[in-house]
C-alpha positions as CSV (number, residue, x, y, z in Angstrom):
1,M,16.3,3.9,-15.7
2,G,14.3,4.5,-12.0
3,R,12.7,0.9,-11.4
4,I,12.0,0.5,-8.0
5,H,11.1,-2.7,-6.0
6,I,11.0,-3.1,-2.4
7,T,9.2,-5.6,0.5
8,S,8.6,-4.2,3.6
9,E,6.9,-5.8,6.5
10,V,5.9,-5.7,10.4
11,A,4.6,-8.3,12.9
12,V,1.5,-6.8,14.4
13,A,-0.3,-8.4,17.5
14,V,-3.4,-8.6,16.4
15,A,-5.6,-11.5,14.6
16,P,-5.0,-11.3,10.7
17,A,-8.7,-10.6,10.2
18,T,-8.5,-7.3,12.0
19,A,-5.3,-6.3,9.9
20,W,-6.9,-7.2,6.9
21,A,-10.1,-5.4,7.7
22,V,-7.4,-2.2,7.7
23,I,-5.3,-2.7,4.8
24,A,-7.9,-4.2,2.4
25,D,-10.1,-0.6,2.8
26,F,-8.2,1.5,1.1
27,S,-10.6,4.4,2.3
28,R,-8.6,4.1,6.0
29,N,-4.9,4.6,4.3
30,P,-4.9,8.2,5.7
31,E,-5.2,6.8,9.0
32,W,-1.7,5.3,8.3
33,Q,-0.1,6.0,5.4
34,G,2.5,9.4,5.7
35,G,1.8,12.1,3.3
36,M,-1.9,10.5,2.4
37,R,-4.3,13.3,2.0
38,S,-7.3,11.5,1.0
39,C,-8.5,8.5,-0.3
40,Q,-11.8,7.4,-1.5
41,W,-13.4,4.5,-3.5
42,V,-14.9,5.2,-6.7
43,T,-16.4,2.0,-7.4
44,P,-18.9,0.1,-5.1
45,R,-17.8,-2.5,-2.3
46,P,-17.2,-4.9,-1.6
47,L,-13.5,-5.5,-2.4
48,A,-13.2,-7.2,-5.5
49,V,-10.8,-7.9,-8.6
50,G,-11.4,-4.9,-10.9
51,S,-12.8,-1.9,-7.7
52,R,-10.8,1.4,-8.1
53,Y,-10.2,4.0,-5.5
54,E,-8.5,7.5,-6.2
55,Q,-6.2,8.8,-3.8
56,V,-4.0,11.9,-3.6
57,A,-0.9,12.1,-2.0
58,S,2.1,14.1,-0.8
59,F,5.8,12.6,-1.4
60,L,9.1,14.9,-2.0
61,G,7.2,18.1,-2.1
62,R,4.9,16.8,-5.3
63,T,1.2,16.3,-5.0
64,I,0.4,12.5,-6.4
65,A,-2.9,11.7,-7.6
66,T,-3.6,8.3,-8.4
67,T,-6.3,6.1,-9.1
68,F,-5.7,2.3,-8.3
69,E,-7.6,-1.0,-9.6
70,V,-7.4,-4.5,-7.9
71,V,-6.2,-6.9,-10.1
72,A,-5.6,-9.6,-7.9
73,L,-7.3,-10.6,-4.7
74,A,-7.1,-14.0,-2.5
75,E,-8.9,-14.5,1.0
76,T,-8.4,-18.3,2.5
77,D,-8.2,-18.9,6.1
78,D,-4.4,-18.5,6.3
79,H,-3.3,-16.1,4.0
80,A,-5.1,-12.7,2.1
81,S,-3.6,-10.7,-0.1
82,V,-4.5,-7.7,-2.8
83,T,-2.6,-6.4,-5.6
84,I,-3.6,-3.1,-7.0
85,D,-2.1,-1.3,-10.1
86,S,-2.0,2.2,-10.8
87,V,-4.4,3.0,-13.5
88,V,-3.8,6.8,-13.6
89,S,-0.8,8.2,-11.9
90,T,2.2,10.7,-12.3
91,F,4.0,8.0,-10.0
92,P,2.9,4.2,-11.7
93,L,3.0,1.6,-9.0
94,T,2.0,-2.1,-8.4
95,V,1.4,-2.8,-4.9
96,T,0.6,-6.1,-3.4
97,R,-0.5,-6.0,0.6
98,S,-0.8,-9.4,2.4
99,V,-1.6,-11.2,5.4
100,V,-0.8,-14.2,7.6
101,P,-0.8,-15.5,10.5
102,A,2.2,-15.4,12.8
103,P,2.9,-16.6,16.7
104,G,1.2,-13.6,18.5
105,G,-0.6,-12.5,15.7
106,C,0.4,-11.6,12.3
107,L,2.6,-10.9,9.8
108,V,1.5,-7.8,7.0
109,T,3.6,-7.3,4.3
110,A,3.9,-4.9,1.3
111,D,5.8,-5.5,-1.7
112,V,6.0,-2.0,-3.8
113,A,7.1,-2.0,-7.6
114,G,7.0,0.8,-9.6
115,E,8.8,3.3,-12.3
116,P,8.6,6.9,-11.8
117,D,8.6,9.2,-14.6
118,G,10.1,12.5,-15.3
119,V,12.7,14.1,-13.0
120,M,11.9,11.2,-10.3
121,G,13.1,8.6,-12.8
122,W,16.2,9.8,-13.1
123,F,17.0,9.1,-9.4
124,G,16.3,5.2,-8.9
125,P,18.8,4.4,-6.4
126,V,17.7,7.5,-4.0
127,M,13.9,7.0,-5.0
128,A,14.3,3.5,-4.0
129,R,15.7,4.4,-0.5
130,M,13.0,7.0,-0.3
131,V,10.1,5.0,-1.1
132,R,11.6,2.3,1.5
133,R,11.7,4.8,3.8
134,S,8.2,5.9,2.9
135,V,6.6,2.1,3.2
136,D,8.7,1.4,6.5
137,G,7.4,4.3,8.5
138,D,3.8,3.2,6.9
139,Y,3.5,0.1,8.2
140,R,5.0,0.9,11.4
141,R,2.0,3.4,11.5
142,L,-0.1,0.5,10.7
143,R,1.3,-1.6,13.7
144,A,0.6,1.3,16.1
145,L,-2.8,1.7,14.7
146,L,-3.9,-2.0,15.0
147,E,-2.0,-2.7,18.3
148,A,-3.9,0.7,19.7
């Protein structure tokens, strides 16, 4: 019905570790994600597989409350990534955020897959475009935040 899958990436003129520090700290999501009202850890840090956080966001005029769990985490000298699954949500998602070195800084990528339920699920292609626009905007704001 309404399955979506998008990838968004942005080149950022900062060291990969600087970008990773922001995107791996989900409590900072409201600083760069549009519509994000709040985001807080519900498990102790540091970030690890099994870590959880809750967020409240607004999308298309709807409040979307979600609990995410870290299901994969990789940190090496040349690559860092985290995959999160929504475990409680009105808009189920799996998101992978990654950072790799690139000339002049790093490349930050988001891979977002989900299957909206209810009324939102009936508008798959339209939802995919709206989610892409939203995520692309988020990553432009992330670049501006990091490069400021």
